[in-house]
C-alpha positions in Angstrom: -59.2 -50.8 -12.1 -60.9 -50.2 -8.7 -57.9 -50.3 -7.0 -55.9 -47.7 -9.6 -58.8 -45.6 -9.3 -58.7 -45.2 -5.6 -54.6 -44.5 -5.7 -54.7 -42.2 -8.3 -55.1 -39.1 -6.0 -52.6 -40.7 -3.9 -50.1 -40.5 -7.0 -51.0 -37.5 -8.3 -50.5 -35.5 -5.2 -47.2 -37.1 -4.5 -46.5 -36.3 -8.1 -47.3 -32.8 -7.5 -45.5 -32.4 -4.3 -42.2 -34.0 -6.5 -43.1 -31.0 -8.9 -43.5 -28.5 -5.8 -40.1 -29.7 -4.2 -38.2 -29.5 -7.5 -39.3 -26.0 -8.3 -38.8 -24.5 -5.0 -35.3 -26.3 -5.2 -34.4 -24.8 -8.7 -35.4 -21.4 -7.2 -33.5 -22.1 -4.2 -30.5 -22.8 -6.0 -31.0 -19.5 -8.1 -31.5 -17.3 -5.1 -28.1 -18.6 -4.1 -26.4 -17.7 -7.1 -28.2 -14.4 -7.2 -26.9 -13.3 -3.5 -23.3 -14.5 -4.7 -23.8 -12.5 -8.0 -24.9 -9.1 -5.9 -22.1 -9.8 -3.1 -19.2 -9.7 -6.1 -20.7 -7.2 -8.0 -20.4 -4.7 -4.8 -16.7 -5.3 -4.5 -14.4 -2.4 -4.6 -13.0 -1.5 -8.0 -16.6 -2.8 -9.4 -19.8 -0.8 -10.1 -23.0 -2.1 -9.8 -24.3 -0.4 -12.6 -21.2 -1.9 -14.7 -22.1 -5.7 -13.9 -26.1 -5.4 -14.4 -28.2 -8.3 -12.9 -29.6 -11.0 -15.3 -33.3 -10.6 -15.3 -34.1 -13.7 -16.7 -32.5 -15.5 -13.6 -34.7 -13.5 -11.0 -37.9 -12.2 -11.4 -38.2 -8.4 -11.6 -40.5 -8.1 -8.7 -38.5 -9.9 -6.2 -35.5 -8.7 -4.0 -32.1 -8.6 -4.8 -29.3 -6.3 -4.0 -26.2 -5.7 -1.6 -25.7 -3.8 1.5 -22.5 -3.6 4.0 -22.5 -6.1 6.8 -20.3 -4.4 9.1 -17.9 -7.2 10.5 -18.3 -10.6 10.5 -17.4 -13.1 13.6 -14.9 -15.4 13.1 -12.9 -17.8 15.1 -9.8 -16.9 17.1 -7.6 -18.9 14.8 -8.2 -16.8 12.0 -8.0 -13.4 13.8 -4.4 -14.9 15.5 -3.1 -14.7 11.9 -2.6 -11.4 12.1 -2.1 -10.3 15.9 -2.1 -6.5 16.5 -0.4 -6.6 19.5 2.8 -8.5 17.9 2.9 -5.5 15.4 3.2 -2.5 18.3 7.0 -1.5 18.7 8.2 -0.6 21.9 6.8 2.8 23.7 3.6 4.0 24.1 2.2 3.1 20.8 -0.9 1.7 20.3 -1.9 -0.5 17.0 -5.2 0.6 15.1 -6.3 -2.9 15.5 -9.0 -2.3 13.2 -7.1 -1.9 10.3 -6.4 -5.4 10.7 -9.4 -7.2 11.3 -9.8 -10.0 9.0 -13.8 -9.7 9.0 -13.3 -5.9 8.4 -15.6 -4.5 5.4 -18.1 -7.4 5.0 -20.5 -7.2 2.4 -23.8 -8.9 2.4 -25.0 -10.1 -1.1 -29.3 -10.9 -0.7 -31.8 -12.4 -2.5 -35.7 -13.0 -1.5 -38.5 -14.2 -3.3 -42.2 -14.7 -2.5 -44.2 -17.4 -4.8 -46.7 -19.9 -5.2 -46.7 -23.0 -5.4 -46.5 -24.8 -9.0 -48.7 -27.2 -8.4 -51.3 -27.6 -5.2 -52.2 -23.9 -5.1 -54.2 -24.5 -1.9 -51.1 -25.0 0.0 -50.3 -21.3 -0.2 -47.0 -19.8 -0.9 -43.3 -20.1 -0.1 -40.7 -17.8 0.6 -36.9 -17.9 0.0 -34.1 -16.0 1.5 -30.5 -16.6 0.3 -27.1 -14.4 1.4 -23.8 -14.5 0.5 -21.2 -12.9 2.6 -18.0 -11.4 1.1 -15.0 -10.1 2.5 -14.0 -6.9 0.7 -11.2 -5.4 2.6 -7.8 -5.6 0.7 -5.8 -3.2 3.0 -5.9 -0.9 -0.1 -4.6 2.7 1.1 -8.1 4.2 0.2 -9.9 1.5 2.6 -7.0 2.4 5.1 -7.8 6.0 5.1 -4.8 7.3 3.1 -5.3 9.7 0.4 -2.5 8.5 -1.7 -0.7 5.2 -2.1 2.5 6.9 -1.4 1.7 8.2 1.7 3.1 6.5 4.6 1.2 4.0 6.5 2.8 4.3 10.0 0.9 7.5 10.9 -2.2 5.4 10.1 -1.4 2.2 11.3 -0.1 3.4 14.8 -2.1 5.8 17.3 1.3 7.7 18.1 1.4 9.4 21.3 1.3 13.0 21.4 3.1 16.1 22.9 3.6 19.6 23.2 6.2 21.0 21.0 9.0 21.9 23.7 9.0 18.2 24.8 9.1 16.7 21.3 12.0 18.7 20.2 13.8 17.5 23.6 13.0 14.0 22.8 14.0 14.4 19.2 17.5 16.0 20.6 18.0 13.0 23.3 17.4 10.3 20.2 19.9 12.2 17.9 22.7 12.2 20.4 21.7 9.1 21.8 21.9 7.1 18.4 23.8 9.4 15.8 27.0 9.3 18.2 27.0 6.1 19.4 27.8 2.7 17.5 26.6 1.0 15.6 24.4 3.8 14.6 26.9 6.4 14.1 28.4 4.2 11.0 25.2 3.3 9.7 24.6 7.2 9.5 27.4 8.1 8.9 26.8 8.7 4.8 23.5 10.8 5.8 25.8 12.5 7.9 28.3 13.3 5.4 25.6 14.3 3.3 24.3 16.7 5.3 27.5 18.2 6.2 28.8 19.0 3.2 24.9 19.9 2.1 25.5 22.9 4.4 28.9 23.0 4.2 29.6 25.3 7.3 27.5 28.4 7.1 29.9 31.9 7.0 28.3 34.1 9.3 30.2 37.1 8.7 28.4 39.1 6.1 25.9 35.7 5.7 28.5 35.2 2.5 27.5 31.6 2.5 24.5 29.2 3.0 24.1 25.6 1.2 20.4 24.9 1.7 19.7 22.0 -0.4 16.8 19.3 0.9 18.0 15.7 1.2 17.5 13.5 -1.6 15.0 10.1 -1.7 17.3 7.5 -3.2 14.6 4.5 -2.6 13.6 3.6 -5.9 9.5 3.5 -6.0 6.6 2.2 -8.0 5.6 5.9 -9.1 1.9 5.3 -7.4 1.4 2.2 -8.7 -1.9 0.3 -7.7 -3.0 -3.0 -9.4 -4.2 -6.6 -8.3 -2.9 -7.8 -11.2 0.2 -10.3 -11.2 1.2 -10.2 -15.0 1.7 -5.7 -14.0 3.0 -6.4 -10.6 6.2 -8.9 -12.3 6.5 -6.5 -15.3 7.2 -3.3 -12.7 9.2 -5.4 -10.2 11.2 -7.3 -12.9 11.2 -5.2 -16.0 10.6 -6.4 -19.4 12.5 -5.9 -22.8 14.1 -2.7 -22.5 12.2 -1.3 -19.8 13.9 -1.6 -16.0 12.1 -3.1 -13.2 12.4 -2.6 -9.5 15.2 -4.8 -8.9 17.0 -3.0 -11.9 16.5 0.2 -10.4 18.1 -1.1 -7.1 20.5 -3.4 -8.1 21.5 -1.3 -11.4 21.2 -2.8 -15.2 23.7 -1.7 -17.6 22.0 -2.9 -20.4 18.2 -1.1 -19.4 19.9 1.9 -19.0 18.7 1.3 -15.2 21.0 3.4 -12.3 21.4 1.0 -9.1 21.4 2.9 -5.8 24.4 2.7 -5.1 25.5 4.5 -8.4 22.4 7.1 -7.6 23.9 7.9 -3.9 27.4 7.9 -5.1 26.8 10.1 -8.3 24.3 12.6 -6.1 27.6 13.2 -3.4 29.6 13.7 -6.4 27.3 16.0 -7.6 27.0 18.0 -4.5 30.7 18.0 -3.6 31.3 19.3 -7.1 28.9 22.1 -6.2 29.8 22.9 -3.0 33.6 23.3 -4.4 32.1 25.4 -7.3 30.5 27.7 -4.8 33.6 28.1 -3.0 35.6 29.1 -5.9 33.2 31.6 -7.0 33.5 33.3 -3.3 37.2 32.9 -3.6 37.5 35.1 -7.1 34.5 37.4 -5.9 35.7 41.1 -5.5 35.8 42.3 -3.1 37.5 38.7 -1.8 36.6 37.3 1.2 38.3 37.5 4.4 41.6 35.7 5.2 39.6 33.4 7.8 36.9 32.8 5.2 39.4 32.0 2.5 41.3 29.9 4.6 38.1 28.0 5.8 36.7 27.9 1.9 40.2 26.3 0.9 39.8 23.7 4.0 36.5 22.3 3.1 37.6 22.3 -1.1 40.7 20.3 0.1 38.8 18.0 2.2 36.4 17.3 -0.3 38.5 17.0 -3.7 39.6 13.2 -2.2 36.0 12.1 -1.8 35.3 12.8 -5.1 38.1 11.0 -7.1 37.3 8.2 -4.2 33.6 7.7 -5.4 34.5 8.5 -9.3 36.9 5.4 -9.0 33.7 3.5 -6.9 31.9 4.3 -9.7 34.5 3.0 -12.5 34.6 -0.4 -10.4 30.8 -0.5 -10.7 31.1 0.2 -14.5 33.4 -2.7 -14.7 31.3 -5.1 -12.9 28.5 -4.5 -15.6 
């Protein structure tokens, strides 16, 4: 009995220390959970107000929240995954390396707690500090400083060199003649050349009779301002669903979903353009007073050149329909 009485204070102190250790460990785990929650509810497309904290998990008198933490130091193996130098085209073009920093857009969620020990209050107080770091840069257009999801990234990703207007015009002219009239670029650009040649169809200088000023169409199928992280939505827009055509349908064409492919749209655009030019010329040929003999000869030459192209394109469109 005497030995028990002598050992009891030591046993009670050990028990109190165990209780204090368990309480501190429990609050430490809660602090880590709260800091992680704070970091995640601060991510873009979320609002801290729409994801309120659970007061039962953390005392109201304690601190919690999130702040922007700039960039985090990461190993070279991670930054090497996106090497800005490998993205730079030839010439005096500089890549905006900050946009490709994998540690850009760091958010720090934090939770702090100052509390007295559950037992043995004479030990004073303990303080818990928990931090959770989260990289919140998904290279979305607003994070890159772009006004709209359809805007071109090239003007933001690259710091393009500037030049005075005369130098720019001279450079553009040199590039035009270098690539436009030399193979293989001449062959690849031939359809665009044909479109613009017909669109502007030879200005008739005398009396300003004719000038077709049409803008070039954009045949690239797009997603219409689409911006989402939902893979189900992406799959539906890319592959289509039911009777709704997807991006691939608008590229290849899908008769069942009533989607024209790129080849069909380009062919129909050329047919429509050629027929419009021929119609304008025929109207001018029938005008009173009639154009001069030289103008009439020029117009009929264009009509005779465009009509076979229309027939050829219509035959091509028929092959597309037969393939479907």
